[in-house]
C-alpha positions, -999 to +999 in steps of 0.1 A: +376-173-211+365-137-209+335-123-227+323-087-230+286-082-228+264-051-228+238-050-201+210-026-197+199-020-161+173+002-144+188+024-117+172+043-089+167+080-099+172+090-063+205+072-053+217+055-085+217+019-073+206-009-096+195-032-068+159-038-056+142-014-080+106-022-071+089+012-077+084+029-111+063+061-112+032+057-134+033+095-140+069+103-150+086+068-153+112+075-127+124+044-109+131+041-071+148+014-051+132-002-020+156+016+004+149+051-010+112+045-010+113+033+026+137+059+041+130+089+019+094+083+011+099+089-026+063+081-035+031+062-027+016+029-039-021+028-045-037-006-043-062-017-069-085-039-048-105-035-016-094-069-003-062-075-022-032-058-038-007-068-065-002-065-102-029-038-107-015-014-081+000+019-093+029+040-078+034+077-081+064+097-070+060+127-047+067+151-076+038+137-096+015+137-065+024+173-059+019+185-095-011+166-106-016+162-144-052+155-156-044+118-163-030+114-128-060+131-112-084+107-129-063+076-119-060+088-083-097+095-081-105+059-090-079+046-066-091+069-038-125+052-040-108+019-034-088+034-005-119+048+012-136+014+009-105-004+023-106+020+053-143+015+057-139-022+058-111-019+084-133+003+106-163-020+103-142-050+111-127-032+142-162-023+154-174-059+148-144-073+168-152-049+197-188-061+197-176-098+197-153-091+226-181-074+245-205-103+239-178-128+250-171-108+282-209-107+290-211-145+286-181-149+309-197-126+335-229-146+334-210-179+338-191-165+367-222-150+383-241-183+383-209-204+389-212-223+357-180-240+345 
C-alpha cells in the first residue's frame, strides 16, 4: 500500500540538507547543520553555565554576531560574563594543578635524598 504524506522539515540555510540540524540562530532563526557549523564556522554557541552547558545555551550565526542588534548585544553581554568566569576557572585549575605537581615533585626529591621508599 502506498500513502502520500506531507512532511515539514528544517533544512540547513547554508547547504540545504535536512540532516543533523543542530544549530538555530537565536537572532535571525537561520538553521545550520552540524557539518556546516564545523567546517564553515557558521556561528558560535554560548554556554549558559560556568560549570555546565545544555538547554540554556544560545547560538548566533556569524551574520548576527557581525551586525549586532540591541537585543543580541544584551544577550551576548550576559553570556560573556559566563565565558570570562569559565576561562578564569580553567586558569585557576591549571595553576592549581601546576602547584600540585610541584609539591609532589618536591616530596619525591626529599624521599630520594633521604633514601626513603
